[in-house]
Kinemage of the C-alpha trace (Angstrom):
@kinemage 1
@onewidth
@group {chain A} dominant
@subgroup {mainchain}
@vectorlist {calphas} color= white
{ca met a 1} P 54.531 97.650 -15.750
{ca lys a 2} L 53.495 95.529 -12.751
{ca ser a 3} L 55.707 95.484 -9.618
{ca pro a 4} L 57.829 92.439 -9.019
{ca gln a 5} L 55.970 91.700 -5.745
{ca val a 6} L 52.608 91.563 -7.464
{ca asp a 7} L 54.029 89.383 -10.130
{ca val a 8} L 55.319 86.933 -7.548
{ca val a 9} L 51.962 86.851 -5.733
{ca glu a 10} L 50.134 86.198 -8.881
{ca glu a 11} L 52.495 83.389 -9.738
{ca ile a 12} L 51.974 81.493 -6.412
{ca ala a 13} L 48.345 82.391 -5.668
{ca glu a 14} L 46.732 79.409 -7.199
{ca pro a 15} L 48.917 76.639 -5.782
{ca glu a 16} L 48.850 78.266 -2.208
{ca ala a 17} L 45.050 78.205 -2.179
{ca glu a 18} L 45.001 74.572 -3.030
{ca trp a 19} L 47.471 73.799 -0.122
{ca tyr a 20} L 45.367 75.711 2.391
{ca val a 21} L 42.175 73.954 1.399
{ca ala a 22} L 43.921 70.676 1.848
{ca leu a 23} L 44.845 71.519 5.452
{ca ile a 24} L 41.335 72.415 6.618
{ca pro a 25} L 40.438 68.956 7.984
{ca his a 26} L 43.702 68.782 9.967
{ca met a 27} L 43.231 72.244 11.466
{ca gly a 28} L 39.788 71.335 12.686
{ca ile a 29} L 41.108 68.280 14.502
{ca ser a 30} L 43.924 70.348 16.085
{ca ser a 31} L 41.545 73.033 17.245
{ca phe a 32} L 39.293 70.462 18.824
{ca leu a 33} L 42.209 68.927 20.714
{ca his a 34} L 43.484 72.339 22.005
{ca leu a 35} L 39.991 73.288 23.113
{ca gly a 36} L 39.790 70.058 25.077
{ca ile a 37} L 43.070 70.720 26.756
{ca leu a 38} L 41.961 74.216 27.784
{ca met a 39} L 38.741 72.867 29.250
{ca leu a 40} L 40.675 70.263 31.270
{ca leu a 41} L 42.974 72.973 32.640
{ca tyr a 42} L 40.021 75.135 33.578
{ca ile a 43} L 38.232 72.266 35.297
{ca ser a 44} L 41.402 71.362 37.258
{ca gly a 45} L 41.521 74.906 38.667
{ca lys a 46} L 44.577 76.114 36.859
{ca asp a 47} L 44.540 79.830 36.106
{ca phe a 48} L 45.724 79.550 32.606
{ca gly a 49} L 45.191 83.204 31.999
{ca ala a 50} L 47.638 84.025 34.740
{ca val a 51} L 50.117 81.624 33.289
{ca lys a 52} L 49.621 83.132 29.895
{ca gln a 53} L 50.049 86.618 31.316
{ca thr a 54} L 53.179 85.616 33.122
{ca ile a 55} L 54.661 84.266 29.964
{ca val a 56} L 53.584 86.997 27.633
{ca glu a 57} L 53.971 90.126 29.745
{ca pro a 58} L 57.536 91.350 30.414
{ca ala a 59} L 58.656 91.185 34.035
{ca val a 60} L 58.528 94.520 35.848
{ca phe a 61} L 60.789 95.201 38.967
{ca lys a 62} L 58.709 96.375 41.886
{ca pro a 63} L 60.687 97.276 45.070
{ca ser a 64} L 59.451 95.396 48.065
{ca val a 65} L 57.819 97.358 50.863
{ca pro a 66} L 59.777 96.820 54.126
{ca thr a 67} L 57.809 95.187 56.843
{ca lys a 68} L 58.132 96.081 60.558
{ca pro a 69} L 60.625 93.761 62.237
{ca pro a 70} L 59.463 91.827 65.253
{ca asp a 71} L 59.914 93.592 68.602
{ca val a 72} L 63.255 92.535 70.130
{ca pro a 73} L 63.777 93.309 73.827
{ca gln a 74} L 66.469 95.972 74.145
{ca pro a 75} L 68.872 96.110 77.131
{ca asp a 76} L 68.245 98.814 79.705
{ca pro a 77} L 70.585 101.798 79.545
{ca pro a 78} L 73.470 101.604 82.027
{ca val a 79} L 72.610 102.901 85.470
{ca lys a 80} L 74.802 105.656 86.842
{ca leu a 81} L 75.603 104.551 90.351
{ca asp a 82} L 76.151 106.962 93.198
{ca pro a 83} L 79.806 106.381 94.184
{ca asn a 84} L 78.923 107.346 97.748
{ca leu a 85} L 76.693 104.324 98.201
{ca pro a 86} L 78.035 100.918 99.248
{ca thr a 87} L 78.075 98.157 96.663
{ca asp a 88} L 76.576 94.690 97.046
{ca arg a 89} L 80.035 93.381 97.771
{ca asp a 90} L 80.427 95.883 100.578
{ca val a 91} L 77.149 94.811 102.151
{ca glu a 92} L 78.047 91.142 101.906
{ca asp a 93} L 81.637 91.480 103.079
{ca gln a 94} L 81.408 93.974 105.896
{ca glu a 95} L 80.643 92.868 109.413
{ca lys a 96} L 78.789 95.606 111.271
{ca val a 97} L 78.451 96.087 114.976
{ca asp a 98} L 75.607 98.255 116.186
{ca leu a 99} L 77.233 101.363 117.600
{ca pro a 100} L 74.889 104.331 117.211
{ca ile a 101} L 77.190 107.120 116.113
{ca thr a 102} L 75.507 109.117 113.378
{ca gly a 103} L 76.128 112.382 111.647
{ca glu a 104} L 75.375 114.566 108.659
{ca arg a 105} L 77.632 115.246 105.731
{ca asp a 106} L 79.753 118.367 105.871
{ca pro a 107} L 78.832 120.402 102.764
{ca ala a 108} L 82.417 121.629 102.610
{ca his a 109} L 83.523 118.092 101.817
{ca glu a 110} L 81.127 117.839 98.893
{ca lys a 111} L 83.337 120.089 96.797
{ca asp a 112} L 84.817 117.782 94.219
{ca met a 113} L 88.472 118.612 93.794
{ca glu a 114} L 89.893 116.557 90.952
{ca val a 115} L 92.666 114.385 92.320
{ca ser a 116} L 95.940 114.653 90.465
{ca asp a 117} L 98.516 111.904 90.363
{ca his a 118} L 101.957 111.934 88.857
{ca tyr a 119} L 101.027 108.922 86.759
{ca glu a 120} L 97.243 109.091 87.066
{ca thr a 121} L 95.106 107.242 84.574
{ca asp a 122} L 91.412 107.367 83.796
{ca asp a 123} L 91.092 103.641 84.355
{ca asn a 124} L 89.175 103.346 87.572
{ca glu a 125} L 89.050 99.584 87.459
{ca asp a 126} L 90.676 99.308 90.854
{ca gly a 127} L 88.065 101.568 92.399
{ca his a 128} L 84.914 99.789 91.266
{ca gly a 129} L 84.587 98.075 94.604
{ca ala a 130} L 84.942 101.249 96.600
{ca ser a 131} L 82.850 100.790 99.689
{ca gly a 132} L 80.975 103.245 101.769
{ca asp a 133} L 81.403 106.882 102.570
{ca pro a 134} L 83.162 107.757 105.825
{ca asn a 135} L 80.870 110.793 106.016
{ca gln a 136} L 77.755 108.759 105.352
{ca lys a 137} L 75.131 108.866 108.044
{ca gly a 138} L 74.957 105.589 109.902
{ca glu a 139} L 76.338 103.440 112.632
{ca val a 140} L 79.961 102.761 113.380
{ca asn a 141} L 81.298 100.139 111.025
{ca thr a 142} L 83.542 97.990 113.176
{ca ala a 143} L 83.961 95.447 110.425
{ca phe a 144} L 87.598 96.322 109.798
{ca gln a 145} L 87.574 93.073 107.775
{ca ile a 146} L 90.718 91.779 106.098
{ca asp a 147} L 88.615 89.562 103.847
{ca ser a 148} L 86.721 92.526 102.383
{ca phe a 149} L 89.534 94.214 100.464
{ca val a 150} L 88.820 94.900 96.826
{ca lys a 151} L 89.551 91.788 94.777
{ca gly a 152} L 91.238 93.427 91.841
{ca ala a 153} L 94.535 93.619 90.090
{ca gly a 154} L 97.570 92.729 92.163
{ca met a 155} L 99.826 95.639 92.953
{ca arg a 156} L 102.320 94.700 90.249
{ca ala a 157} L 99.504 95.151 87.750
{ca val a 158} L 97.517 98.047 89.177
{ca arg a 159} L 99.029 100.569 86.808
{ca gly a 160} L 97.518 98.760 83.843
{ca lys a 161} L 95.311 95.842 82.995
{ca gly a 162} L 95.951 92.571 84.722
{ca glu a 163} L 94.724 90.077 87.217
{ca gly a 164} L 96.250 89.450 90.565
{ca thr a 165} L 96.019 86.397 92.721
{ca gly a 166} L 96.581 85.609 96.348
{ca ala a 167} L 97.408 88.164 98.997
{ca ser a 168} L 98.555 90.794 96.508
{ca glu a 169} L 94.891 91.432 95.696
{ca arg a 170} L 94.228 92.695 99.219
{ca phe a 171} L 95.578 96.180 98.539
{ca gly a 172} L 94.456 96.489 94.916
{ca his a 173} L 92.474 99.612 95.807
{ca arg a 174} L 95.747 101.486 96.397
{ca gly a 175} L 96.331 101.727 92.648
{ca pro a 176} L 95.736 105.020 90.787
{ca gly a 177} L 92.087 104.382 89.961
{ca gly a 178} L 91.052 103.186 93.384
{ca arg a 179} L 93.105 105.864 95.095
{ca lys a 180} L 91.427 108.594 93.084
{ca asn a 181} L 87.925 107.363 93.842
{ca leu a 182} L 88.490 106.687 97.527
{ca thr a 183} L 90.182 110.040 98.119
{ca lys a 184} L 87.133 111.799 96.749
{ca ile a 185} L 84.692 109.635 98.695
{ca gly a 186} L 86.575 109.953 101.972
{ca gly a 187} L 86.878 113.717 102.038
{ca gly a 188} L 90.299 114.327 100.520
{ca gly a 189} L 91.164 115.931 97.199
{ca lys a 190} L 93.847 117.438 95.025
{ca gln a 191} L 95.342 119.328 97.948
{ca thr a 192} L 95.854 116.207 100.066
{ca glu a 193} L 97.238 114.138 97.189
{ca asp a 194} L 99.641 116.901 96.154
{ca ala a 195} L 100.899 117.034 99.742
{ca val a 196} L 101.420 113.258 99.764
{ca arg a 197} L 103.307 113.379 96.472
{ca lys a 198} L 105.586 116.139 97.752
{ca ala a 199} L 106.277 114.189 100.951
{ca leu a 200} L 107.193 111.058 98.982
{ca glu a 201} L 109.513 113.109 96.782
{ca trp a 202} L 111.232 114.595 99.840
{ca leu a 203} L 111.690 111.142 101.361
{ca gln a 204} L 113.078 109.837 98.083
{ca lys a 205} L 115.669 112.608 97.972
{ca his a 206} L 116.761 111.914 101.575
{ca gln a 207} L 117.116 108.154 101.416
{ca ser a 208} L 120.652 106.945 102.081
{ca ser a 209} L 122.460 105.011 99.358
{ca asp a 210} L 122.140 101.758 101.328
{ca gly a 211} L 118.339 102.100 101.433
{ca arg a 212} L 117.721 103.362 104.982
{ca trp a 213} L 116.537 106.707 106.235
{ca asp a 214} L 118.937 108.068 108.829
{ca cys a 215} L 117.066 109.931 111.568
{ca ala a 216} L 120.112 111.929 112.597
{ca ala a 217} L 122.174 112.219 109.407
{ca phe a 218} L 119.549 112.482 106.642
{ca asp a 219} L 120.847 115.983 105.904
{ca gly a 220} L 123.831 114.301 104.267
{ca cys a 221} L 121.530 113.765 101.289
{ca cys a 222} L 120.642 117.454 101.004
{ca lys a 223} L 121.652 119.272 97.825
{ca gly a 224} L 123.003 122.780 97.894
{ca ser a 225} L 124.447 124.886 100.662
{ca thr a 226} L 121.325 125.008 102.831
{ca lys a 227} L 120.739 121.791 104.781
{ca cys a 228} L 117.489 120.488 106.210
{ca thr a 229} L 117.052 120.903 109.950
{ca gly a 230} L 115.366 118.669 112.505
{ca pro a 231} L 117.508 115.603 113.263
{ca gly a 232} L 116.321 112.729 115.434
{ca thr a 233} L 118.208 109.892 117.087
{ca thr a 234} L 119.855 106.983 115.302
{ca asp a 235} L 118.247 104.540 117.760
{ca tyr a 236} L 115.086 104.665 115.665
{ca asn a 237} L 116.557 104.313 112.168
{ca val a 238} L 114.846 100.948 111.688
{ca gly a 239} L 111.428 102.127 112.862
{ca val a 240} L 111.525 105.410 110.963
{ca ser a 241} L 112.778 103.702 107.796
{ca ala a 242} L 109.845 101.310 108.136
{ca leu a 243} L 107.435 104.253 108.486
{ca ala a 244} L 108.827 105.740 105.276
{ca met a 245} L 108.327 102.390 103.535
{ca leu a 246} L 104.733 102.235 104.800
{ca ala a 247} L 104.091 105.667 103.284
{ca tyr a 248} L 105.201 104.402 99.859
{ca leu a 249} L 103.281 101.131 100.201
{ca ala a 250} L 100.124 102.987 101.254
{ca his a 251} L 100.386 104.951 98.007
{ca gly a 252} L 100.484 101.742 95.981
{ca glu a 253} L 104.216 101.885 95.286
{ca thr a 254} L 106.201 98.657 94.815
{ca ser a 255} L 109.613 97.655 93.527
{ca gly a 256} L 108.007 96.476 90.287
{ca ser a 257} L 107.028 99.762 88.652
{ca gly a 258} L 106.384 103.440 89.147
{ca pro a 259} L 108.580 106.442 89.896
{ca tyr a 260} L 109.581 105.140 93.334
{ca ala a 261} L 110.367 101.532 92.386
{ca asp a 262} L 114.070 101.807 93.201
{ca thr a 263} L 113.344 103.625 96.460
{ca val a 264} L 111.039 100.799 97.557
{ca arg a 265} L 113.454 98.096 96.442
{ca arg a 266} L 116.390 99.546 98.373
{ca gly a 267} L 114.288 100.316 101.432
{ca leu a 268} L 112.870 96.809 101.746
{ca ser a 269} L 116.263 95.252 101.100
{ca trp a 270} L 117.816 97.310 103.902
{ca leu a 271} L 115.062 96.383 106.359
{ca lys a 272} L 115.499 92.689 105.600
{ca gly a 273} L 119.241 93.100 106.121
{ca gln a 274} L 118.626 94.295 109.702
{ca gln a 275} L 116.955 91.011 110.683
{ca ser a 276} L 118.801 88.622 112.984
{ca ser a 277} L 118.520 84.841 112.949
{ca asp a 278} L 115.771 84.843 115.606
{ca gly a 279} L 113.604 87.114 113.449
{ca cys a 280} L 114.104 90.400 115.290
{ca val a 281} L 114.488 93.386 112.966
{ca gly a 282} L 116.955 95.871 114.406
{ca pro a 283} L 119.410 95.701 117.307
{ca lys a 284} L 118.047 94.391 120.619
{ca asn a 285} L 120.454 96.436 122.720
{ca ile a 286} L 118.206 99.487 122.298
{ca glu a 287} L 115.848 99.759 125.261
{ca lys a 288} L 112.732 100.344 123.201
{ca his a 289} L 113.680 98.103 120.305
{ca pro a 290} L 110.117 96.639 120.050
{ca tyr a 291} L 109.043 99.910 118.410
{ca asn a 292} L 111.600 99.323 115.663
{ca his a 293} L 110.663 95.660 115.302
{ca thr a 294} L 106.862 96.043 115.257
{ca ile a 295} L 106.855 98.812 112.644
{ca ala a 296} L 109.388 96.927 110.499
{ca thr a 297} L 107.223 93.802 110.756
{ca met a 298} L 104.226 95.776 109.539
{ca ala a 299} L 106.204 97.155 106.580
{ca leu a 300} L 107.479 93.716 105.538
{ca ala a 301} L 104.004 92.190 105.876
{ca glu a 302} L 102.319 94.912 103.822
{ca ala a 303} L 105.012 94.547 101.161
{ca val a 304} L 104.202 90.832 100.921
{ca ala a 305} L 100.489 91.666 100.727
{ca met a 306} L 101.298 93.866 97.729
{ca gly a 307} L 103.165 91.199 95.819
{ca glu a 308} L 106.729 91.455 97.175
{ca tyr a 309} L 106.800 87.713 97.773
{ca asn a 310} L 110.588 87.476 98.095
{ca tyr a 311} L 110.148 89.023 101.558
{ca lys a 312} L 107.614 86.467 102.763
{ca asp a 313} L 110.070 84.365 104.775
{ca ala a 314} L 111.544 87.448 106.444
{ca ala a 315} L 108.067 88.724 107.262
{ca gln a 316} L 107.006 85.411 108.805
{ca lys a 317} L 110.175 85.267 110.900
{ca ala a 318} L 109.475 88.786 112.134
{ca val a 319} L 105.910 87.783 113.035
{ca asn a 320} L 107.180 84.722 114.910
{ca tyr a 321} L 109.564 86.856 116.958
{ca leu a 322} L 106.754 89.289 117.752
{ca leu a 323} L 104.505 86.439 118.902
{ca ala a 324} L 107.282 85.048 121.079
{ca cys a 325} L 107.511 88.414 122.859
{ca gln a 326} L 103.802 88.624 123.665
{ca asn a 327} L 102.978 88.205 127.328
{ca thr a 328} L 100.898 85.329 128.555
{ca lys a 329} L 97.366 85.898 129.815
{ca glu a 330} L 98.678 85.731 133.364
{ca lys a 331} L 101.149 88.530 132.595
{ca gly a 332} L 98.620 90.785 130.892
{ca gly a 333} L 98.515 89.589 127.268
{ca gly a 334} L 100.213 92.631 125.719
{ca trp a 335} L 103.720 93.758 124.779
{ca arg a 336} L 106.315 96.153 126.085
{ca tyr a 337} L 110.089 96.525 125.905
{ca his a 338} L 111.375 92.968 126.333
{ca asn a 339} L 110.533 89.319 125.909
{ca tyr a 340} L 109.385 88.675 129.442
{ca asn a 341} L 108.803 85.014 128.661
{ca ile a 342} L 112.547 84.341 128.752
{ca pro a 343} L 113.437 83.030 132.215
{ca gly a 344} L 115.258 85.592 134.306
{ca thr a 345} L 113.927 88.630 132.404
{ca ala a 346} L 112.918 91.168 135.008
{ca ser a 347} L 109.649 93.045 134.737
{ca asp a 348} L 109.722 96.751 134.059
{ca glu a 349} L 108.987 99.095 136.898
{ca asn a 350} L 105.387 99.586 135.767
{ca gly a 351} L 104.728 96.104 134.457
{ca asn a 352} L 105.166 94.080 131.314
{ca asn a 353} L 102.581 95.736 129.073
{ca asp a 354} L 101.825 99.125 127.594
{ca thr a 355} L 99.185 100.225 125.116
{ca ser a 356} L 101.630 101.993 122.813
{ca val a 357} L 103.812 98.990 121.928
{ca thr a 358} L 100.749 96.719 122.000
{ca gly a 359} L 99.031 98.922 119.408
{ca trp a 360} L 101.961 98.718 116.973
{ca ala a 361} L 102.166 94.958 117.540
{ca leu a 362} L 98.486 94.448 116.746
{ca met a 363} L 98.741 96.577 113.612
{ca ala a 364} L 101.690 94.437 112.492
{ca leu a 365} L 99.758 91.222 113.118
{ca lys a 366} L 96.775 92.625 111.230
{ca ser a 367} L 99.005 93.292 108.213
{ca ala a 368} L 100.425 89.786 108.574
{ca arg a 369} L 96.911 88.344 108.367
{ca val a 370} L 96.308 90.392 105.221
{ca ala a 371} L 99.494 88.932 103.748
{ca glu a 372} L 98.246 85.443 104.635
{ca leu a 373} L 101.076 84.824 107.058
{ca thr a 374} L 100.536 82.539 110.036
{ca val a 375} L 99.062 84.372 113.027
{ca pro a 376} L 97.123 82.435 115.694
{ca asp a 377} L 93.798 83.748 117.005
{ca asp a 378} L 95.153 83.490 120.532
{ca ala a 379} L 97.384 86.514 119.923
{ca phe a 380} L 94.359 88.764 119.461
{ca glu a 381} L 92.444 87.172 122.311
{ca arg a 382} L 95.297 87.809 124.757
{ca ala a 383} L 95.685 91.393 123.569
{ca ser a 384} L 91.966 91.933 124.191
{ca leu a 385} L 92.546 91.140 127.848
{ca trp a 386} L 95.067 93.976 128.069
{ca leu a 387} L 92.640 96.427 126.453
{ca asp a 388} L 89.933 95.374 128.910
{ca ser a 389} L 92.246 95.995 131.845
{ca ile a 390} L 93.379 99.415 130.685
{ca tyr a 391} L 89.988 100.913 129.802
{ca glu a 392} L 88.003 103.225 132.059
{ca ala a 393} L 84.633 104.814 131.348
{ca arg a 394} L 84.330 108.373 132.560
{ca glu a 395} L 80.773 109.669 132.400
{ca tyr a 396} L 79.825 109.564 128.710
{ca lys a 397} L 83.452 109.364 127.600
{ca gly a 398} L 86.100 106.705 127.817
{ca val a 399} L 89.862 106.432 128.167
{ca phe a 400} L 92.377 103.758 127.237
{ca gly a 401} L 95.386 104.264 129.469
{ca tyr a 402} L 99.067 103.687 128.789
{ca leu a 403} L 99.677 101.239 131.627
{ca arg a 404} L 98.595 100.243 135.114
{ca lys a 405} L 100.711 101.621 137.896
{ca ala a 406} L 101.790 99.508 140.802
{ca asn a 407} L 99.043 101.036 142.935
{ca gly a 408} L 96.424 100.074 140.331
{ca ser a 409} L 95.813 103.566 139.007
{ca leu a 410} L 95.695 104.318 135.301
{ca gly a 411} L 98.951 105.618 133.855
{ca leu a 412} L 98.828 108.146 131.003
{ca val a 413} L 101.403 109.558 128.581
{ca his a 414} L 102.328 113.101 129.609
{ca gln a 415} L 99.176 113.090 131.738
{ca ser a 416} L 97.131 113.100 128.529
{ca pro a 417} L 94.545 110.451 127.617
{ca tyr a 418} L 94.366 111.186 123.892
{ca thr a 419} L 97.233 109.263 122.304
{ca thr a 420} L 96.626 105.921 123.995
{ca thr a 421} L 92.855 106.302 123.639
{ca ser a 422} L 93.322 106.683 119.877
{ca val a 423} L 95.365 103.466 119.892
{ca gly a 424} L 92.713 101.676 121.957
{ca val a 425} L 89.822 102.748 119.703
{ca leu a 426} L 91.675 101.674 116.549
{ca val a 427} L 92.694 98.226 117.753
{ca arg a 428} L 89.203 97.630 119.172
{ca leu a 429} L 87.872 98.319 115.687
{ca leu a 430} L 90.613 96.135 114.257
{ca met a 431} L 89.381 93.198 116.308
{ca gly a 432} L 85.686 93.878 115.695
{ca gln a 433} L 84.976 94.828 119.301
{ca asn a 434} L 82.627 97.447 120.748
{ca lys a 435} L 83.927 98.195 124.196
{ca gly a 436} L 85.078 101.780 124.534
{ca val a 437} L 84.685 102.749 120.869
{ca asn a 438} L 81.824 105.241 121.270
{ca glu a 439} L 83.145 106.644 124.522
{ca gly a 440} L 86.719 106.758 123.239
{ca thr a 441} L 85.597 108.559 120.094
{ca ala a 442} L 83.967 111.251 122.221
{ca thr a 443} L 87.265 111.692 124.054
{ca leu a 444} L 89.276 112.035 120.822
{ca leu a 445} L 86.972 114.731 119.472
{ca glu a 446} L 87.839 116.904 122.468
{ca lys a 447} L 91.267 117.426 120.881
{ca thr a 448} L 91.241 117.751 117.108
{ca pro a 449} L 94.455 118.546 115.173
{ca asp a 450} L 95.964 121.990 115.581
{ca trp a 451} L 99.443 122.854 114.285
{ca lys a 452} L 100.025 125.057 117.304
{ca asn a 453} L 100.558 121.821 119.244
{ca pro a 454} L 101.317 119.035 116.747
{ca asn a 455} L 101.465 115.406 117.825
{ca leu a 456} L 101.816 113.254 114.687
{ca tyr a 457} L 101.783 110.053 116.733
{ca tyr a 458} L 98.341 110.904 118.111
{ca trp a 459} L 97.091 112.221 114.776
{ca tyr a 460} L 98.203 109.043 113.001
{ca tyr a 461} L 96.218 106.672 115.227
{ca ala a 462} L 93.187 108.921 115.657
{ca thr a 463} L 92.986 109.517 111.903
{ca leu a 464} L 92.932 105.779 111.199
{ca ala a 465} L 90.402 105.159 113.961
{ca leu a 466} L 87.960 107.962 113.174
{ca phe a 467} L 88.041 107.205 109.458
{ca gln a 468} L 86.698 103.774 110.358
{ca val a 469} L 84.131 105.270 112.755
{ca gly a 470} L 82.921 107.589 109.986
{ca gly a 471} L 79.867 109.822 110.148
{ca asp a 472} L 79.965 113.194 111.846
{ca ser a 473} L 82.921 112.072 113.973
{ca trp a 474} L 85.067 111.726 110.844
{ca thr a 475} L 83.827 115.056 109.493
{ca gln a 476} L 84.816 116.824 112.712
{ca trp a 477} L 88.284 115.286 112.578
{ca asn a 478} L 89.094 115.218 108.873
{ca lys a 479} L 88.951 118.928 108.113
{ca pro a 480} L 91.317 120.144 110.864
{ca met a 481} L 93.626 117.193 110.193
{ca lys a 482} L 94.094 117.867 106.502
{ca asp a 483} L 94.145 121.653 106.972
{ca ser a 484} L 96.845 121.424 109.654
{ca leu a 485} L 99.057 119.232 107.484
{ca cys a 486} L 98.467 120.784 104.065
{ca gln a 487} L 98.806 124.358 105.274
{ca asn a 488} L 101.985 123.735 107.262
{ca gln a 489} L 103.988 121.573 104.867
{ca glu a 490} L 107.346 123.094 103.967
{ca thr a 491} L 107.399 124.786 100.561
{ca lys a 492} L 110.928 126.205 100.190
{ca gly a 493} L 114.399 124.903 99.573
{ca cys a 494} L 115.513 121.382 100.305
{ca gln a 495} L 112.859 121.050 103.023
{ca asp a 496} L 110.053 121.411 100.457
{ca gly a 497} L 107.533 118.630 101.033
{ca ser a 498} L 108.525 117.798 104.620
{ca trp a 499} L 107.085 118.770 108.008
{ca asp a 500} L 109.092 120.545 110.679
{ca pro a 501} L 109.592 118.313 113.738
{ca ala a 502} L 110.554 121.160 116.058
{ca gln a 503} L 107.197 121.459 117.821
{ca asp a 504} L 106.044 117.850 117.487
{ca thr a 505} L 105.680 115.852 120.702
{ca trp a 506} L 108.103 113.148 119.531
{ca gly a 507} L 109.929 115.126 116.853
{ca asp a 508} L 113.207 115.195 118.754
{ca gln a 509} L 113.396 111.389 118.600
{ca gly a 510} L 112.264 110.611 115.043
{ca gly a 511} L 113.256 113.912 113.470
{ca arg a 512} L 112.118 115.312 110.140
{ca val a 513} L 111.988 111.884 108.479
{ca tyr a 514} L 109.549 110.721 111.166
{ca thr a 515} L 107.202 113.715 110.913
{ca thr a 516} L 107.228 113.593 107.111
{ca ala a 517} L 106.424 109.870 106.954
{ca met a 518} L 103.685 110.218 109.576
{ca gly a 519} L 102.200 113.279 107.852
{ca ala a 520} L 102.001 111.394 104.562
{ca leu a 521} L 100.405 108.376 106.258
{ca cys a 522} L 97.730 110.602 107.797
{ca leu a 523} L 96.838 112.079 104.396
{ca glu a 524} L 96.806 108.601 102.796
{ca val a 525} L 94.047 107.470 105.163
{ca tyr a 526} L 91.385 107.724 102.438
{ca tyr a 527} L 92.732 104.683 100.615
{ca arg a 528} L 95.297 103.013 102.870
{ca tyr a 529} L 92.843 100.623 104.514
{ca lys a 530} L 89.361 100.089 103.147
{ca lys a 531} L 86.524 100.537 105.599
{ca gly a 532} L 85.597 97.211 107.126
{ca met a 533} L 88.858 95.406 107.790
{ca thr a 534} L 88.568 93.275 110.935
{ca val a 535} L 90.640 90.319 111.935
{ca lys a 536} L 88.442 87.224 111.803
{ca his a 537} L 88.772 84.800 114.677
């Protein structure tokens, strides 16, 4: 039996052959046409084979080979700057006077002691403009320039991020970051900052409830059965309270924030409350009241420069009173115990001027300029006349005296040239002047600090002056200064953090509050005033 498929084929074979034969003429025509089309495509340059291959062959994924990207300039890696070198800003801002005092670094000061702070941060933003190294070899930098302070966060913002404006920027380097950097650069360290912190804590504990520091009765604030010793005299409550305020301000403390905010607020409020209508701060019935007034003026001015603007009017009034008390050129150009410009005011036995009061007055006016208060150039020009008249060169050294005696001879304090010479060197630097700076520096280095015979008044001025001089002169002074203070600070009982006034030259007048404030100010020298801070005329 045949399969069904064969049967079917056999059934249609004959008619299919007839259909195919019939199509032969048509297929020939079609083939001719397709051949013509292919020839046209070939002649026109079309790769028909490629097209055919593209259509027929399945697409295959081939990963692309990465090509080398074009060379893009990459930024240079950050440069690690030597913090001991001056920045461009320092070079542009500082005014230098050619005074050839040079010196080598003291290797002992190269030991990096990490500076601790009771609220220290790692944000050194305020220290980026740190200028110069006081131990750096070079000439004396007499550009004690008020316009060259670090332009950074105002003091109300130095503990964090923020921008300051106006005069508050002038002391931006006193914030934690700047303080840490400048302490290291200047030759201080953890030991000096710990001593400062302890002094500020002692002062805080012995501040009266009304905001003052009582020279004679501060022991009323002592806790426990054992009281602090070393009272002074109440005549200097205003001046000593102002010194305590300056110690807090130098450390970057304000009434706005920080662990001493309330201490600063009450202290400034009390000082302002001691001002009379004519601008004088403190009672005028005290013979040497200009000491109280000049130091209080400096404290109010520095507070304004740090953002305490509610004290600006009081500070300007204090400056105006100070200017009114300055002697005319004919009377010497300086200051002493009275306003000798008031008709009928008798001259003192040894004249109307002395270098001690004049030094405090000039420091106050410098701070007023920093705070952008009104201070005429004439005040500094007249004071320069007094410094000229009181200076004597002695061989290769020089001396600034205390006053001129009636017979024309140079008067000294306790027959010693050191204290008033330190004042003279500092205020010369303050005013950007050369005369007597080199020679006076040589005199100061004859008597470096020694706790066997402490004189915090002398140490205070000489420390400020020689820090500005820098070089080997600062190295010779800095080590005995910080050793004397750090090694002899009280460590026990209620007196912990203070300095004993018993042996100090003026300790019986200012007492323990005075020696403690002055000791702290000496150890704050590394960041209190930036190098290069002159008064511009």
